[in-house]
C-alpha positions in Angstrom: 128.2 43.1 54.3 129.4 45.1 57.3 127.8 48.4 58.5 129.7 50.6 56.1 133.2 49.5 57.1 134.2 48.9 53.5 133.0 52.4 52.4 135.0 54.3 55.0 138.4 54.5 53.3 136.8 55.1 49.9 134.7 58.0 51.2 137.8 59.6 52.8 139.7 59.4 49.5 136.8 60.9 47.7 136.5 63.7 50.2 140.2 64.5 50.1 140.1 64.5 46.2 137.0 66.7 46.3 138.6 69.1 48.8 141.6 69.5 46.5 139.4 70.0 43.5 137.3 72.5 45.4 140.4 74.5 46.2 141.4 74.5 42.6 138.0 75.6 41.5 138.0 78.4 44.0 141.4 79.9 43.3 139.8 82.6 41.0 137.4 83.5 43.8 140.4 84.1 46.2 141.6 87.0 44.0 138.2 88.8 44.3 138.3 88.6 48.1 137.0 91.5 50.1 138.9 92.9 53.0 139.4 90.4 55.8 137.6 92.7 58.3 134.2 92.5 56.4 131.9 90.2 58.3 130.0 87.5 56.3 126.8 88.2 58.2 126.5 91.6 56.5 125.7 89.8 53.2 122.8 87.8 54.6 119.6 88.2 52.5 121.6 89.5 49.5 122.9 87.5 46.6 125.2 84.6 46.5 127.7 86.5 44.4 128.0 89.3 47.0 128.5 86.8 49.8 131.1 84.8 48.0 133.3 87.7 47.2 134.8 87.0 50.5 136.4 83.5 50.4 135.9 83.0 54.1 132.2 83.1 53.6 129.7 80.3 53.0 126.4 80.9 51.3 123.4 78.8 52.2 120.6 78.7 49.5 118.0 77.3 51.9 117.7 80.3 54.1 119.7 82.8 52.0 122.3 83.4 54.8 125.9 84.2 54.5 128.0 82.8 57.3 131.7 82.3 58.1 133.1 79.1 56.7 133.9 76.6 59.5 137.6 76.3 58.8 138.1 73.7 61.5 136.1 71.2 59.4 136.5 70.2 55.7 132.8 70.2 55.1 130.2 72.5 56.7 128.1 70.6 59.3 124.5 69.9 58.3 123.3 72.0 61.3 124.8 75.0 59.6 123.6 74.3 56.1 122.7 71.1 54.1 125.5 70.1 51.6 123.1 70.3 48.7 122.5 74.0 49.5 125.9 75.1 50.6 128.0 77.2 48.2 131.6 78.3 48.7 133.8 80.2 46.2 131.4 80.0 43.3 127.6 79.9 43.3 127.1 77.2 40.7 128.9 74.4 42.6 127.3 72.9 45.7 129.2 70.6 48.0 127.0 67.5 47.4 127.5 67.6 43.6 131.2 68.3 44.1 131.7 65.3 46.4 129.9 63.0 44.1 131.7 64.2 40.9 135.1 64.1 42.6 134.5 60.7 44.0 133.5 59.4 40.5 136.6 61.0 39.0 138.9 59.8 41.7 137.5 56.3 41.6 137.9 56.2 37.8 141.5 57.4 38.1 142.3 54.8 40.7 140.6 52.1 38.6 142.6 53.2 35.6 145.9 53.1 37.6 145.0 49.6 38.9 144.2 48.3 35.4 147.5 49.7 34.1 149.5 48.0 36.9 147.7 44.7 36.2 148.4 44.9 32.5 152.0 45.7 33.1 152.4 42.8 35.5 150.6 40.3 33.2 152.7 41.5 30.3 155.9 40.8 32.2 154.8 37.4 33.3 154.0 36.4 29.7 157.4 37.6 28.4 159.2 35.6 31.1 157.2 32.4 30.5 157.1 30.9 27.0 153.7 30.3 25.7 152.3 27.0 24.4 153.4 27.4 20.8 156.9 28.2 21.9 156.9 25.2 24.2 155.7 22.9 21.4 158.4 24.1 19.0 161.1 23.6 21.7 159.8 20.1 22.5 159.8 19.2 18.8 163.4 20.5 18.4 164.6 18.4 21.3 162.9 15.3 19.9 164.6 15.8 16.5 167.9 16.3 18.2 167.5 13.0 20.2 166.4 11.1 17.1 169.4 12.5 15.2 171.8 11.4 17.9 170.3 7.9 17.9 170.7 7.6 14.1 174.2 8.9 14.3 175.1 6.2 17.0 173.3 3.5 15.0 175.3 4.5 11.8 178.6 4.5 13.7 177.9 1.0 15.1 177.0 -0.3 11.7 180.2 1.2 10.2 182.3 -0.3 13.0 180.8 -3.8 12.3 181.6 -3.5 8.6 185.2 -2.4 9.5 185.6 -5.4 11.8 184.2 -7.8 9.2 186.8 -6.7 6.6 189.6 -6.1 9.1 189.7 -2.4 8.6 188.9 -1.7 12.3 191.7 0.4 13.7 192.5 0.2 17.4 192.5 3.5 19.1 196.2 3.1 20.2 198.4 0.5 18.5 200.8 0.5 21.5 198.1 -0.4 23.9 198.8 -4.1 23.2 202.3 -3.8 24.5 201.5 -1.8 27.6 199.1 -4.4 29.1 201.9 -7.2 29.0 
């Protein structure tokens, strides 16, 4: 396996899904936002709830600090706070658990969509192509039709022989004898 090349796109999808879910989880926290002028550093060494009243703040459980959220990046850098200790919006959700949960949910959703697409495609292929039992029935019908035509031709030739024998055979056009002369 390569050095993580196959995991790159999957991680990005998981991060974008987790970012969207994080925003949905934090909508209630946005309504309780403090005035934009309040600095996050004022809430250092207090409680997580006090810090996160301002949505632009990030709480770090390791050192009990309240810092401004780095809006230039989706996730806070590890130098600022480890993901397992970072809280934003609500105190009971850390970034690490959120990323893992959203990746699992996103992967399950993509897998379900892929399975539905495969089932739909396989169902269409089956409906276009007759299965073995239908092919067998069609083959038997064709064989019966061929045997019936053979029997019909055989009966016609037998009846024609009997007509010739007793002089009952009619020419197709009685005037054809005169046209050839």
